[in-house]
C-alpha positions as a printed Julia matrix, in Angstrom:
368×3 Matrix{Float64}:
 -15.21   28.16   -6.76
 -13.7    26.29   -3.72
 -12.19   22.4    -3.77
 -14.08   20.15   -1.03
 -11.63   18.92    0.83
 -10.51   15.32    0.7
 -11.42   13.39    3.78
  -9.62   11.02    5.01
 -10.65    7.67    6.72
  -8.36    6.17    8.9
  -8.83    2.81   11.12
  -7.01    2.95   14.6
  -5.17   -0.81   14.03
  -3.78   -2.72   16.93
  -5.4    -1.04   20.17
  -1.87   -2.48   21.61
   0.48   -1.59   19.43
   1.82    1.74   17.93
  -0.99    3.37   15.68
  -2.38    5.67   18.18
   0.77    7.32   18.63
   1.87    8.34   14.85
  -1.38    9.13   14.38
  -1.57   11.31   16.93
   1.84   12.92   16.02
   0.77   13.07   12.48
  -2.44   14.78   13.28
  -1.0    16.97   15.63
   0.3    18.8    12.91
  -2.35   21.48   11.85
  -0.8    21.49    8.66
  -2.08   18.13    7.68
  -5.83   19.76    7.15
  -4.27   21.63    4.49
  -4.05   18.48    2.87
  -7.42   16.58    3.97
 -10.05   16.28    6.39
  -8.95   13.44    8.95
 -11.43   10.87   10.36
 -10.51    8.7    12.8
 -11.47    5.73   13.17
 -11.08    4.48   16.95
 -12.09    5.53   20.26
 -11.89    8.17   22.48
 -11.28    6.29   25.66
  -8.41    4.36   23.59
  -7.55    8.11   22.53
  -7.05    9.74   26.05
  -5.2     6.28   26.91
  -2.35    6.46   24.89
  -1.98   10.47   25.3
  -1.72    9.76   28.71
   1.08    7.5    27.96
   3.14    9.34   25.98
   2.46   12.77   28.01
   0.43   14.45   25.65
  -1.17   17.08   26.87
  -1.8    20.01   23.4
  -4.22   17.76   21.5
  -7.61   15.88   21.42
  -9.9    14.64   18.63
 -12.82   16.49   17.54
 -16.1    13.87   18.59
 -18.57   13.07   15.41
 -20.51   10.19   14.71
 -20.5    10.43   10.52
 -17.96   11.74    8.13
 -20.49   14.25    6.89
 -19.97   15.97   10.32
 -16.3    15.81   10.49
 -14.41   19.87   10.69
 -12.44   20.58    7.67
  -9.32   22.55   10.64
  -9.39   19.65   13.32
  -8.67   16.21   14.02
 -11.81   14.0    14.0
 -12.55   11.09   15.63
 -15.93    8.24   14.76
 -16.5     6.27   18.23
 -16.26    2.71   16.91
 -15.72    0.59   20.32
 -17.41    0.67   23.49
 -16.57    1.56   26.86
 -16.03   -1.27   28.18
 -12.41   -1.48   25.45
  -9.1    -2.49   27.22
  -5.79   -1.25   26.3
  -2.82   -3.83   27.12
   0.42   -2.1    25.89
   2.64   -4.26   24.36
   0.35   -6.88   24.53
  -1.42   -9.29   21.38
  -4.87   -9.92   23.26
  -8.18  -11.04   21.51
  -9.57   -7.39   22.67
  -7.35   -5.82   20.59
  -7.74   -7.49   17.37
 -11.94   -7.44   17.92
 -11.19   -3.39   17.94
  -8.94   -3.4    15.32
 -11.56   -5.3    13.24
 -14.33   -3.09   13.59
 -12.66    0.28   12.85
 -12.0    -1.31    9.6
 -15.12   -2.77    9.3
 -16.88    0.58    9.83
 -14.4     2.36    7.33
 -14.53    0.63    5.15
 -18.24   -0.09    4.71
 -18.0     4.15    4.64
 -15.51    4.23    1.41
 -17.43    1.78   -0.3
 -20.66    3.53   -0.04
 -18.53    7.21   -1.21
 -18.28    8.78    2.57
 -14.85    9.24    2.51
 -12.12    9.63   -0.63
  -8.97    7.94    1.02
  -8.94    5.38    3.43
  -5.08    5.13    5.61
  -4.81    1.69    7.58
  -3.3     1.28   10.79
  -1.34   -1.43   11.25
  -2.81   -4.85   13.17
  -1.49   -7.98   14.32
  -2.8   -10.97   11.85
  -3.45  -13.16   14.17
  -4.84  -12.14   16.53
  -7.87   -9.69   14.15
  -8.4   -13.68   12.51
 -12.47  -14.34   13.69
 -15.28  -15.45   11.83
 -15.56  -12.16   10.14
 -11.85  -11.85    9.29
 -10.63  -15.01    7.77
  -8.21  -13.06    6.04
  -3.78  -13.18    5.6
  -4.17   -9.42    5.88
  -5.47   -5.7     4.68
  -4.66   -6.8     1.66
  -6.96  -10.16    1.07
  -9.48   -8.81    3.42
  -9.86   -4.58    1.38
  -9.84   -6.95   -2.08
 -12.98   -8.74   -1.03
 -15.15   -6.23    0.18
 -14.74   -4.41   -2.88
 -16.18   -6.33   -5.21
 -14.19   -5.82   -8.22
 -11.6    -8.39   -9.28
  -8.28   -8.48   -8.08
  -5.62   -6.31   -6.22
  -1.29   -5.08   -6.02
  -0.23   -5.32   -2.83
   2.49   -2.08   -4.05
   5.38   -0.73   -1.69
   6.13    2.6    -2.87
   8.61    5.2    -1.45
  10.95    8.14   -3.56
  13.88    4.83   -3.95
  11.63    2.36   -5.65
   8.16    1.04   -6.18
   7.91   -2.78   -5.86
   4.69   -5.08   -6.08
   4.23   -8.71   -5.06
   3.23  -11.98   -7.24
   1.86  -13.45   -4.01
   1.56  -11.84   -1.23
   0.39  -13.58    2.65
   0.92  -17.11    1.84
   3.51  -19.55    2.7
   6.97  -19.47    0.72
   6.04  -23.31    0.16
   3.3   -22.42   -1.59
   4.62  -19.44   -4.19
   6.1   -21.69   -7.1
   3.01  -23.17   -7.62
   0.98  -20.08   -7.71
   3.46  -18.62   -9.66
   1.79  -18.84  -13.47
   1.61  -16.91  -16.96
  -1.83  -15.77  -16.2
  -1.41  -14.86  -12.88
   1.89  -13.05  -13.78
   0.49  -11.12  -16.96
  -2.52   -9.95  -14.43
   0.02   -8.66  -11.77
   2.26   -6.96  -14.77
  -1.2    -5.1   -16.24
  -1.92   -4.15  -12.36
   0.91   -2.72  -12.06
   1.4    -0.53  -15.48
  -2.34    0.87  -14.73
  -1.36    1.95  -11.23
   1.81    3.81  -12.35
   0.02    5.92  -15.34
  -3.16    5.95  -13.18
  -2.22    6.3    -9.57
   1.45    8.06  -10.55
   0.87    9.54  -13.25
   4.21    8.0   -15.19
   2.88    7.68  -18.85
   5.03    5.13  -19.75
   5.87    2.56  -17.02
   9.25    0.7   -17.35
   8.71   -2.97  -15.8
  11.47   -5.02  -13.66
  10.95   -8.53  -13.1
  11.98  -10.69  -10.61
  13.77  -14.17  -10.97
  12.86  -16.62   -8.14
  15.78  -18.86   -8.32
  19.16  -18.11   -7.57
  20.48  -16.2   -10.67
  17.35  -16.38  -11.99
  17.65  -19.72  -12.2
  21.28  -19.42  -14.49
  19.86  -20.79  -17.81
  17.4   -23.39  -15.73
  20.02  -24.74  -13.9
  18.4   -23.7   -10.68
  15.02  -23.86  -11.41
  12.58  -23.25  -14.55
   9.67  -21.1   -13.67
  12.19  -18.62  -15.23
  12.36  -19.74  -18.33
   8.77  -21.31  -18.26
   6.89  -19.24  -16.62
   8.46  -15.94  -16.04
   9.44  -15.07  -19.95
   6.44  -16.21  -21.64
   4.58  -13.59  -19.07
   6.89  -11.11  -20.32
   7.41  -11.5   -23.87
   3.12  -11.53  -23.97
   3.13   -8.47  -21.66
   5.53   -7.1   -24.38
   3.13   -7.97  -27.4
   0.22   -6.2   -25.32
   2.74   -2.94  -25.95
   4.27   -2.71  -22.15
   7.7    -2.24  -21.4
   8.85   -5.21  -19.2
  12.4    -6.58  -18.31
  13.67   -9.67  -16.94
  14.01  -11.55  -15.39
  16.65  -10.4   -12.98
  18.2   -11.74  -10.02
  17.27  -10.45   -7.3
  20.48   -9.83   -5.5
  22.28   -7.93   -7.8
  19.21   -5.94   -9.12
  19.56   -4.19   -5.84
  23.69   -4.57   -5.33
  24.56   -2.88   -8.1
  21.58   -0.34   -8.02
  19.45   -1.41  -10.99
  16.38   -1.07   -9.43
  16.9     2.93   -9.85
  16.34    2.41  -13.83
  12.89    1.05  -13.7
   9.63    2.63  -12.73
   8.2    -0.89  -10.7
   9.62   -3.8   -10.36
   7.5    -7.18   -9.82
   8.91   -9.64   -6.55
   7.61  -12.91   -7.17
   7.08  -13.39   -3.73
   6.82  -11.37   -0.29
  10.28  -11.39    0.9
  12.1   -10.88   -1.77
   9.73   -7.71   -2.61
   9.99   -6.13    0.7
  13.38   -6.83    2.67
  15.43   -4.74   -0.11
  12.19   -2.34    0.08
  12.45   -1.77    4.1
  16.42   -1.94    4.22
  16.03    1.32    1.71
  13.16    2.92    2.44
  11.37    1.54    6.32
  11.02    4.91    7.52
   9.04    6.3     4.14
   8.19    3.85    2.7
   3.92    3.07    1.97
   2.29    0.14    1.93
  -0.29    1.0    -0.79
  -3.34   -0.84   -2.83
  -3.3    -1.05   -6.55
  -6.63   -2.25   -7.97
  -9.12   -1.38   -5.81
 -11.86    1.31   -6.51
 -11.06    3.18   -3.83
  -7.2     4.23   -2.49
  -6.11    2.87    0.34
  -2.28    3.49    1.78
  -0.99    1.72    5.3
   2.59    2.57    7.04
   5.65   -0.2     5.91
   6.44   -1.05    9.63
   3.86   -3.13   11.87
   2.63   -3.19   15.07
   5.94   -2.67   17.26
   4.32   -4.09   20.13
   7.83   -3.85   21.75
   8.28   -0.36   21.69
   3.94    0.83   22.35
   3.49    3.86   24.8
   7.01    4.69   24.94
   6.68    7.97   23.03
  10.07    6.28   20.81
   7.77    5.14   17.39
   8.34    7.58   14.07
   5.73    8.99   12.14
   7.4     9.5     9.36
   6.03    5.93    7.47
   2.33    6.97    8.64
   2.62   10.73    7.59
   3.9     9.46    4.38
   1.26    7.3     3.85
  -1.49   10.09    4.16
   0.37   12.38    1.55
   0.51    9.11   -0.99
  -3.4     8.42   -0.77
  -4.08   12.06   -1.23
  -1.75   12.71   -4.38
  -3.42    9.29   -6.09
  -6.58   10.6    -5.17
  -5.7    13.74   -6.64
  -4.17   11.8    -9.92
  -7.11    9.92  -10.16
  -9.58   12.34  -10.32
  -7.58   14.78  -12.59
  -7.04   11.82  -15.51
 -11.06   11.15  -14.79
 -11.33   14.8   -15.39
  -9.27   14.96  -19.04
 -10.22   11.5   -20.24
 -14.35   13.23  -19.77
 -13.52   14.79  -23.66
 -10.62   12.46  -25.55
 -10.51   14.77  -28.11
  -8.65   17.05  -26.29
  -5.72   14.71  -25.54
  -5.49   11.86  -28.26
  -1.63   12.56  -27.19
  -2.31   10.62  -23.92
  -1.82    6.66  -24.9
  -0.13    4.27  -21.85
   1.48    1.75  -24.37
   3.83    3.33  -27.13
   7.31    2.47  -27.27
   8.55    0.62  -28.74
  10.89   -1.96  -26.87
  13.77   -2.17  -29.57
  14.36    1.33  -29.11
  15.04    1.3   -25.14
  18.16    2.21  -23.83
  21.05   -1.04  -23.91
  21.33   -0.66  -20.16
  18.21   -1.62  -19.33
  17.89   -4.46  -22.72
  20.61   -5.8   -20.95
  20.78   -5.47  -17.67
  20.82   -8.92  -16.53
  24.17   -9.43  -18.26
  25.8    -6.68  -15.94
  24.08   -8.66  -12.72
């Protein structure tokens, strides 16, 4: 029996940025169609504008009206915009923000209705996309609200590391008050569940980073570690989760301790994304854990400064498509084996004892 191809919905992002460039460069490779059937939510007119700017003559989209019409051997496109759409490469405009939202809105509607299997979003401008219909700090918050399934986790994925953030797109001044035992426990559980279900890691080891310099230095530089982070970690350990820390983030990355963990939970956005992008910018992927559907995005932004110049690397977008399909298959495989638990009694998420772990992990904070 022939397997049903994965239908990958792709939003075009900010039409004045590099979204179309990286999308087209990836979809020009016909081998992508062996991985999935791509369906771009965009505009043939805008796509033609970008192809001309990039001098790409050997590629075109197959125009369709719904995912059901997608040709599995083509790069498909659903037109979401009218012909009055205006492209101004390299500029941040209200029109580009509106066009980005329309694409996201339609694609999210289709994936919620089961017409798509995965969603890959090209970068948006968080300022210009704001409107009465979009009052969110980014994709993650919008998708969480639309899914109606509760909390999600911004989870950055690469071959080097998997790092999530306890607080996402919020001002740094609000972070300390937002870091609570309850919040951290929810994020730890989400990360543990994602590492197991989405990435097939049976007994994931999770590191918590400290909020303050030197992880508070025994409360000398701040008390969040002793009053909040450590109690959350201890409660998670009681649940059988393999959670360790809190670690000073500078030494944690400086001496390569991050390589010893399956997942890392940073306390705020830049604490996690700065080292992640320094080590994995070209192939990093933004994955939203906890959603009822699979969503990924490249780790970079709109890059307006190089839009239309042919200089954008498509590696991160390609990897975002790969990760989305891998996670979809992992979830599907788990659902299939879970239908008959009697045959899979050996599958257990929380079985290791904390005191049986290698001392270099248990005592790592002493070495950084």
